[in-house]
NUVOVO-311895 format. One record per residue: x, y, z of N, C-alpha, C in turn. Coordinates in steps of 0.02 Angstrom, whole numbers, plus 32768, in hexadecimal, padded with zeros to 4 digits. Layout:
<recs>
XYZXYZXYZ
...
</recs>
This chain:
<recs>
85CF66D9B46685BB671CB45385D2674EB488
86116762B484862C678EB4B8861167D5B4B1
860E67EFB47385F36832B46785B2682BB441
857B6831B46485396827B446852C6857B40C
85446895B412853568C6B3DF855868B7B39C
858E688EB39F85B3687EB362859C683EB340
85756816B362856067D7B344852F67E4B30B
853F67CBB2D0851567D9B29584FD6799B274
84FD6762B29984E76722B27D849D6715B286
848C66D5B284844766BFB28B843C66A2B2D0
840466B6B2EF83F3669DB33283AD6680B331
83A76645B34D83656626B35983516637B3A1
831B665DB3A883046672B3EA82DC6639B40A
82FE6603B41982DD65C8B43483116598B44F
82FE6572B4818328653BB499830864F8B488
82D564F9B45E82B264BBB44982E06490B41E
82E86452B43283126425B40A82F16415B3C7
82AF6418B3C4828C640AB38682976443B353
82926482B36A829E64BAB33D82E864BDB327
831464ADB355835B64ADB344836A647AB30E
834E643FB3148359640AB2E3833D641EB29F
8303643FB2A082E56455B26183106489B23F
832664BBB265834E64F2B248839064D8B22D
83AB64A4B24B83EA6487B23383E3646DB1EB
83A7645EB1D6839B6446B19283AB647BB15D
83AA64BBB17083B964F0B140840464FBB136
842D64D7B15D847564D7B1558493651EB15B
84796543B18C84936585B19D84AF6583B1E4
84E865A4B1F0850065A8B23584D265D4B25F
84C265BFB29B849765E7B2C684A565D8B30F
84906606B339849465FFB382844D65F9B39D
844665DCB3D8840565D9B3FB84086604B439
83D4662AB44483CE6654B47F8387664DB49B
83826649B4DC83406644B4FC8320668AB4FF
82E36691B4E482C366D3B4E582AA66E8B52A
829C66B9B555828866C7B59B825266FCB59F
821966EFB57E81E1671EB58181A766FDB5A6
81786726B5BB813A670CB5DA810C66F4B5A2
80FC66B3B5A380D46697B56D808A668FB581
807666B0B5B7803166ADB5CE800366D0B59D
7FCB66AFB58E7F9966CEB5627F786708B585
7F69673DB55F7F446775B57B7EFB6761B581
7ED76782B5AC7E926772B5B97E686775B579
7E4B673DB5657E21673AB52A7E47673BB4E8
7E896733B4EA7EB16736B4AD7EA666F9B481
7E926702B4437E8766C9B4157EC966A5B407
7EC66664B3FA7F04663DB3ED7F31665AB3B7
7F136672B37F7F3C668EB3497F6166CCB360
7F3F66F8B3847F606734B39E7F986722B3CF
7F8C66F0B3F87FBD66DCB42A7FFC66C0B408
7FF46692B3DA802E6671B3BC805766A4B394
803666D4B373805B6706B34C807E6738B37B
805D674BB3B1807B6779B3E080BA675AB3FF
80B66719B41180EF66F9B431812A66F0B401
811C66DFB3C2815166D9B3918174671CB387
814D6752B383816A6795B37B819367A9B3B9
8178679DB3F4819A67B1B43181DA6789B43D
81DA6749B42B82166721B432824E673DB407
823D674CB3C882706768B39B828667ADB3B2
825767D6B3C882666819B3DF82966818B41B
828867ECB44A82B067EBB48882F967DBB47B
830667B1B44A834C67A0B438836967D5B40A
834067F0B3DD83586823B3AE836F6862B3D2
834F6871B40A836368ACB43283A968A2B450
83B86864B46383F96855B4828431684EB44D
841F6833B413844F6826B3DD8438684EB3A0
8443688EB3A2842668BBB36F844068AFB329
847A6890B32284956883B2DF84816841B2C2
845D6819B2E8844C67D5B2D3840A67D2B2AD
8401679BB28983BF6789B26E83A36754B29E
83676761B2B8834B6737B2ED830A6716B2D6
830466D6B2E782C766B0B2D982A466A2B31A
826566B6B31F823B66A5B3588200667DB341
81EE664AB36681B66620B351818D6608B38D
814E65FBB381812465E0B3B580EF65B4B395
80D66583B3BB80A36556B3A1806D654AB3D5
80306548B3BE7FF7653BB3E97FCA6506B3C9
7FB564D6B3F17F8564A4B3D97F4064B8B3F1
7F0F64B2B3C47ECA64C6B3D47E9C648BB3C6
7E73647AB3F87E426444B3F17E016459B411
7DCB6455B3EB7D89646CB4047D8D64B3B420
7DB064DEB3FB7DB66526B40C7DDD6532B44D
7E026500B4647E2A6508B4A17E7364FBB490
7E9F6521B4B07EE76516B4A87EFC64D8B4CE
7F1F64ACB4AC7F37646DB4CA7F816475B4DA
7F936469B5187FD96470B52D7FFE642EB529
803C6430B540806463F2B544804963C9B57E
80406388B5748022635FB5A8804B635AB5E8
808D6353B5E180B86351B61B80BF630DB63D
808D62E2B6358092629FB6538067626DB62C
806D622EB63E804C61F8B61A800061FEB61B
7FE4620AB6557F9A620BB65A7F7C6244B631
7F9C627EB6347F8262B7B60E7F8962ABB5C3
7FC1628BB5AE7FCB627BB5687F986249B54F
7F896218B5797F5761E5B5687F126205B55F
7F016233B58B7EC16256B5867EBD6281B548
7EF462A3B5387EF562CDB4FC7EE962A3B4BD
7F0F626EB4B67F0A6245B4797EC56223B474
7EAA620EB4AD7E6861EFB4AC7E336222B494
7E3A6260B4A97E096293B4947E1162A6B44A
7E4E629BB42E7E5A62ACB3E87E436275B3B8
7E33623AB3D17E216202B3A77DE86214B377
7DF5620EB3357DC2621DB3037DB46268B2FA
7DDD6292B3197DD262DAB3187E0A62FFB2F3
7E036341B2F07E35636BB2CE7E52639CB301
7E9463A0B3037EB763D1B32D7EDC6401B2FE
7ED56442B30C7EF86474B2E37F35648EB307
7F6C6493B2E47FAA64AFB2FF7FB964F1B2DC
7FC26525B3037FD66565B2E98020656EB2F9
80496576B2C58091657FB2CF80A665C1B2B0
80B865F0B2DB80CC6632B2C481186639B2C5
8133665DB294817B666AB292818566B3B27F
81B466D2B2A181C76717B2928212671BB288
8226673EB254826D674AB24782786795B24C
82A967A8B27682B467EFB28382FF6800B283
830D683EB26F83516859B272834C68A2B285
836468B3B2C1836268F8B2D8838D6925B2AC
83C6690BB29683F56933B26F83D7694BB22D
83B06920B20D83926933B1CC83486944B1D2
83306947B21082E96957B21C82BB6927B1F7
82CF68E7B1F682A868B3B1D3827D688CB204
823E6882B1F382126859B21D81DE6837B1F0
81DC67F6B1F381AB67CFB1CC8189679CB1FA
814B678DB1EA8124675EB21380FA6731B1E6
80F866F2B1F780CE66C2B1D280B2668FB203
8074667BB1F780556646B21F803B660EB1F2
804F65D2B20280396597B1DD80026574B205
7FCE6560B1E17F986539B2007F9D64F1B1E9
7FA364C4B2187FA7647CB2087F6C6458B229
7F476433B2027F10640BB21D7F2663C2B21F
7F2163A5B25A7F32635FB2647EF26337B26E
7EE4630AB2407EA862E0B2437EBC629DB262
7EA46291B29F7EB46254B2C17E86621BB2AB
7EA261E1B2A37E7861A7B2967E576191B2D7
7E2A6162B2D47E0B6148B3117E3E611DB335
7E4F6133B3727E856113B3977E6960E4B3CC
7E8660A9B3D07E746079B4047E9F6086B442
7E846073B47C7EA7607FB4BB7EEC605FB4BB
7EF16022B4A17F326000B4A17F636021B472
7F4B603FB43C7F766063B40D7F9460A1B42F
7F6A60C5B4537F826100B4777FB660ECB4AA
7FA860B7B4D07FD760A1B5048019608BB4E7
80176066B4AF8055604FB48F807E608BB476
805A60BAB459807C60F5B43F809F611CB478
807A6129B4AD8096614FB4E580D1612BB506
80CC60E9B50B810260C2B528814260C7B4FE
813960C9B4BC817360C9B4908191610FB488
81676141B48181816184B46E818561B6B4A7
815A61AEB4D9815A61DCB513815B6226B4FE
8127623CB4D981266280B4BD810962B4B4EE
811F62B1B52B80FE62DAB55F81116324B55C
81466334B534815A637AB52D81416399B4EC
81116377B4CC80F6638FB48B80AC639FB491
809A63DBB47A805363EDB479802D63BBB44D
7FF7639FB4687FD1636DB4447FE76326B453
801E631EB478803562DCB48E804962ADB455
806A62C9B4228084629FB3ED80C062C1B3CC
80E86299B3A9812062B2B3828115629FB339
810062D1B31380EF62C4B2CD812B62AFB2A4
816862C2B2BB81A462B2B29581BB626AB2A0
819A6246B2CD81AC6200B2D8816E61D5B2DC
816761ACB3118131617AB31480EC6199B318
80E761D8B32D80A661F9B332808061FBB2F0
80A461F6B2B9808461F8B277805361BEB26E
805C6188B2948030614EB28D7FEB615AB2AC
7FE36191B2D17FA361A0B2F17F7361C5B2C3
7F8C61DBB2887F666208B25F7F4461E6B224
7F0D6205B20F7EEE61F2B1D07F0C621BB198
7F16625CB1A67F396288B1767F4A62CAB198
7F7662F0B1777F896333B18E7F7F6363B154
7F63639DB1647F5A63D2B1327F83640FB147
7FB46421B11C7FE06459B12D80046470B0EE
801A64AFB0ED804164C8B0B6808B64BBB0C0
809E64A3B0FB80E46498B10C80EA645CB13B
81096425B125810C63E9B14F813663F1B18E
81616424B192818A642DB1CD81676456B203
81316478B1F1810F64A3B22280F6647DB25F
80DD6441B25480C1641AB28A80F76408B2BE
81366407B2A9816D63F6B2D781836434B2FE
8173646FB2E5818264ABB30D819E64E7B2E9
81B064DFB2A881CC6517B28381BE650CB238
81946537B21A8185652FB1D281C06545B1A7
81E86516B19182276525B170821F6546B12C
81EA6536B10881E16554B0C581DC65A0B0CB
81AF65B7B0F781A765FFB0FF81E3661EB125
81FF65F9B154823A6612B17782736620B147
827F65F1B11982B465FAB0E782A56636B0BB
8267663FB0A982546679B080826266BBB0A5
825066BEB0E5825B66FBB10C82A66707B118
82CD66D2B120831466DBB128833466F6B0E8
831B66E0B0AE833366FDB06F83226747B06C
82E56758B08182D0679FB08282FC67C8B0B0
831467A8B0E6833E67CBB117838767D0B100
839767B0B0C883DA67B8B0AC8406677AB0AB
83ED6742B0C584156705B0C4840D66E0B082
844066BAB06F843E6695B0308428664DB03E
83F16639B02083D865F4B02583BF65DFAFE1
83D265A4AFC883FF6574AFE98448658BAFE4
</recs>
């Protein structure tokens, strides 16, 4: 992208490999750009407000640089017992997270914003996904963590692979939202922004 003002394609405002893989399913050419924003929650900010603000700001930050592009910004937050759950980062933290989720429900809020500065287009959607965990045994958690090592995932699991074995059921309007980008609504917003899908 030598001349940012002339680029009129699609940009994913994320360096997440999970979101990139999901967006590739729509079979549209796109670029990835890091939004590089402060993702710190404001004092007393509710999870829904936070996830929507971050999705909007990610898209905005790239849309300002590439004014002719259509930009997708997305963010996801896991909530358990009214607290935001972060990425575990290591084995012990992941083990503690999964043990606390045993027999419980974790809610994932996944927000997506599609924006185009050139056409003054801005859309926002948030998907709520409830993950119902089955009762997990200590050895099951350990085997799972040894095999998948999901330390960079909020909630310490990968729903798109072996993590699915930890659940009793999932309740969501979009099966891709739990992975990081609700493709059903994203595709709808991209059509609204002027792209042809399929």
